[in-house]
C-alpha positions in Angstrom: 20.2 17.1 50.0 22.1 19.6 52.1 26.0 19.9 50.6 28.2 20.8 54.1 31.6 20.5 54.1 34.8 20.8 56.0 36.3 24.0 56.7 39.3 24.6 54.0 41.6 26.5 55.8 44.5 25.6 54.3 43.3 24.9 50.9 41.7 28.4 50.4 43.8 31.7 50.3 42.1 34.7 50.7 43.3 37.9 51.4 41.4 41.3 50.0 44.1 43.5 49.0 42.4 45.7 47.0 39.3 46.2 49.8 35.7 46.0 48.8 36.3 45.5 45.0 39.1 42.4 45.6 38.3 38.7 45.0 42.0 37.0 45.3 40.2 33.7 45.9 42.4 31.7 43.1 40.0 29.5 41.0 41.6 27.0 38.8 40.2 28.8 35.3 38.1 31.2 33.6 36.1 30.8 30.5 36.5 34.1 27.9 35.4 35.8 25.3 36.2 38.3 23.5 33.0 39.1 21.9 31.2 42.5 22.8 28.6 42.8 20.3 26.0 40.7 18.2 26.9 38.4 14.7 25.5 41.4 12.8 27.6 44.2 14.1 30.9 45.4 12.3 33.8 44.3 14.0 34.6 47.6 15.6 31.5 46.9 17.8 31.6 43.2 18.1 35.2 42.7 18.7 37.6 44.1 21.7 40.3 45.6 20.5 43.8 44.5 21.6 44.0 46.7 24.7 40.5 46.2 25.8 41.6 42.2 26.0 44.8 43.2 27.6 42.8 44.8 30.3 40.7 41.9 30.6 43.5 39.5 31.2 45.1 41.6 33.9 41.8 41.9 35.8 41.4 37.8 35.1 44.9 37.5 37.1 43.6 38.9 40.2 41.1 35.5 40.5 43.1 32.7 38.1 45.8 31.2 36.8 44.1 29.8 33.4 41.4 31.0 30.5 40.1 29.4 28.3 38.6 30.5 24.9 36.1 29.2 22.5 37.5 30.0 18.6 40.4 31.0 16.8 38.7 32.6 14.1 35.4 34.5 15.8 37.1 38.4 16.7 40.2 36.3 15.8 40.6 35.8 19.7 43.4 33.9 20.1 45.8 36.3 18.3 44.9 38.8 20.9 44.6 36.7 23.8 48.0 34.3 23.4 49.9 37.5 23.9 47.7 39.5 26.4 47.4 36.4 28.5 51.0 35.7 28.6 52.1 38.9 29.5 49.6 39.1 32.2 51.0 35.8 33.5 48.3 33.3 32.3 47.7 30.4 30.7 45.8 29.6 27.6 43.3 26.4 27.1 42.8 27.0 23.1 39.2 26.5 21.5 38.4 25.2 17.9 34.7 26.2 16.8 32.7 23.3 15.4 29.6 23.6 12.9 27.6 21.5 10.7 30.3 22.5 8.0 33.6 21.1 7.9 34.6 23.9 5.7 34.3 25.9 9.0 36.6 23.4 10.9 39.2 24.2 8.1 39.0 28.3 8.5 40.0 27.4 12.5 42.5 24.9 11.8 44.4 27.6 8.8 44.3 30.1 11.8 45.8 27.2 14.2 48.6 27.1 11.6 49.1 31.0 11.5 49.3 30.3 15.3 51.8 28.1 15.5 54.1 29.6 12.0 54.2 32.8 14.4 55.1 31.1 17.6 52.1 32.6 19.3 51.1 28.5 20.0 53.6 28.0 22.8 54.2 26.7 25.6 51.6 28.9 27.6 49.1 26.3 25.9 47.8 24.0 28.0 45.1 22.7 26.5 42.9 22.9 22.9 39.4 21.7 22.6 37.5 20.6 19.1 33.4 21.8 19.0 32.0 23.1 22.5 27.9 21.3 22.9 28.3 20.9 18.8 26.4 17.2 19.8 24.5 18.4 22.4 23.4 21.2 19.5 22.5 18.4 17.1 24.9 19.6 14.6 26.8 17.0 14.1 26.9 13.7 16.6 29.1 12.3 18.2 31.4 10.2 15.8 32.0 13.2 13.4 32.7 15.4 16.3 35.7 12.5 16.9 36.8 12.6 13.7 37.2 16.7 14.1 39.0 16.3 16.9 41.6 13.8 15.8 42.4 15.9 12.6 43.1 18.8 14.5 45.3 16.3 16.7 46.7 14.8 14.2 47.5 17.9 13.0 49.5 19.5 15.9 50.8 16.5 16.8 52.6 16.5 12.8 53.5 20.6 13.8 55.6 19.0 17.3 53.0 19.7 20.1 51.9 17.4 22.8 48.6 19.5 24.4 45.9 17.7 24.8 43.3 17.8 23.0 39.4 17.0 24.0 35.6 17.4 23.0 33.7 19.8 25.0 30.1 18.5 25.5 27.2 18.8 28.4 27.5 15.7 30.4 24.6 13.2 28.7 26.2 13.5 25.6 29.3 11.7 27.5 27.2 9.5 28.6 25.1 8.4 25.9 28.2 8.3 23.6 31.0 6.5 25.7 33.0 6.6 22.4 33.9 10.0 23.5 35.6 9.0 26.3 38.2 6.5 24.6 38.6 9.3 21.9 40.0 12.1 24.0 42.8 12.8 25.6 40.3 13.9 28.6 37.0 14.3 29.2 35.6 17.9 29.0 32.5 18.6 30.3 30.3 21.3 30.9 27.5 21.0 33.8 25.0 23.9 35.3 22.4 23.0 37.6 21.2 26.4 36.5 19.8 25.0 33.8 18.2 21.9 35.4 15.8 24.7 37.7 18.0 23.1 40.9 17.5 25.0 43.9 20.5 27.2 44.3 21.3 25.1 47.8 21.4 22.2 46.4 23.1 23.3 43.2 26.7 22.4 43.9 25.6 18.7 45.4 23.8 18.2 42.2 26.8 19.0 40.1 28.9 16.4 42.5 26.0 13.7 41.9 26.0 14.1 38.4 29.6 13.8 37.8 30.1 10.7 40.1 29.3 8.0 37.5 31.2 9.7 35.0 34.5 10.6 36.7 34.3 6.7 37.6 34.2 6.1 33.8 36.8 8.2 32.8 38.7 6.6 35.5 38.4 2.8 34.8 40.1 4.5 30.8 42.7 6.4 32.7 41.2 9.9 31.7 40.6 12.8 33.8 37.3 15.0 33.8 37.8 18.5 33.6 34.8 20.8 34.2 34.8 23.2 31.1 31.8 25.2 31.8 30.2 26.0 35.6 28.5 29.1 36.8 25.2 30.2 37.5 23.3 33.5 36.5 22.8 37.1 38.6 20.5 38.5 36.3 16.9 37.6 34.2 14.3 35.2 34.8 13.9 32.0 32.9 11.6 29.3 33.4 13.4 26.4 32.4 16.4 27.7 34.6 17.2 28.0 38.2 16.1 31.4 40.1 19.0 34.1 38.7 20.1 36.7 41.1 23.2 38.5 42.6 22.9 36.3 45.7 21.8 33.3 44.0 25.0 33.5 41.9 27.6 34.0 45.2 25.7 31.4 46.9 26.3 28.8 44.2 30.1 30.2 43.8 30.8 29.2 47.2 29.2 26.1 47.6 30.8 24.9 44.6 34.1 26.6 45.2 34.6 24.3 48.3 32.6 21.2 47.0 35.6 21.6 44.0 38.3 22.1 45.8 37.5 19.5 48.3 36.5 16.8 45.9 39.7 18.0 43.4 38.0 19.3 40.4 39.2 20.9 38.1 37.6 23.8 36.4 36.6 26.9 34.5 34.1 29.1 35.5 31.4 30.5 33.0 32.1 33.3 32.5 34.9 35.6 33.3 32.4 39.0 31.7 28.4 39.9 31.9 27.8 39.2 27.6 24.9 42.2 27.2 25.3 41.2 23.8 24.0 37.5 23.7 20.4 39.0 24.3 20.5 41.4 21.3 21.9 38.4 19.6 18.3 36.3 20.4 19.7 34.8 23.3 17.8 34.4 27.0 17.6 37.3 29.3 19.6 35.6 32.0 22.6 34.8 29.6 23.9 38.3 29.8 24.8 37.6 33.8 27.0 34.9 34.1 30.0 37.2 34.9 32.6 37.6 37.7 33.1 41.2 36.3 30.5 42.9 35.0 32.0 44.6 31.2 33.7 47.2 32.3 36.0 44.8 34.1 34.1 46.5 37.4 34.1 43.5 39.8 30.4 42.3 40.9 29.5 43.3 44.2 28.2 39.9 45.1 31.8 38.0 44.8 33.8 40.4 47.4 30.8 40.0 49.8 30.7 36.1 49.1 34.5 35.7 49.7 34.1 37.2 53.1 31.5 34.8 53.6 34.0 31.9 53.0 35.8 32.8 55.8 33.0 33.0 58.5 33.6 29.9 61.1 37.2 29.7 60.9 
């Protein structure tokens, strides 16, 4: 099942203004985490500073117009990202992290209240998800996830905010729990052909195939689908995953970029920056290398090369 797509001269704008290190293909959105250290590290080692976050946002503006974060509480992300993103000309999709503890939800909710009170939560906020794969991790069930989402949505509505609210989880969770489609304002799914051990040459086609039925089910209920996480690792190895390499990451990026544009998918690429701390934190080796940029804000060399490849044959 080889994916072949028509040329996208009219829809892909590619300018190499910054030379070999520039990738000026604008993708819809990119996931961002201001973490730089493991859970057990002190905040000074675990969390990026305001100036580091601002530097990140300016780098991301070259490739996207939207960033998506996962938590309001962890590393005080929202208070740092919201002003930095606005300064860089980026819109923000907020995330409320959820666990099996309602008390933790209340911490996120309190932080949300503070953002509204301070005026940081304004029209630059374009979306909000409550939970990221919490059902998949079996920390809560779908009905609890919906109750958490409704609690947050009801609260922001009471504060005059009409931001669309959703629950982010993997495709299979949405297939198995159709009540999620009814509950959310739009469907938010994480889909990694990489974690399904796909051949990279089929990765984008597999993604499209996995989404087709859910897109129809969502449309029948008047809902759109946003791919909240999609990506491929450039390093490490894992027998439960596809082959990670710079070449494969670039190949999947190119194929997926073109497929998404052809089929009008909104998405957030996972992730902005490599996350070496994830391995220190107990994560798998391949989890460190999903970024477009290295941790020092330098773009990986495989992305500009692949950008040039997008023009081949035009």
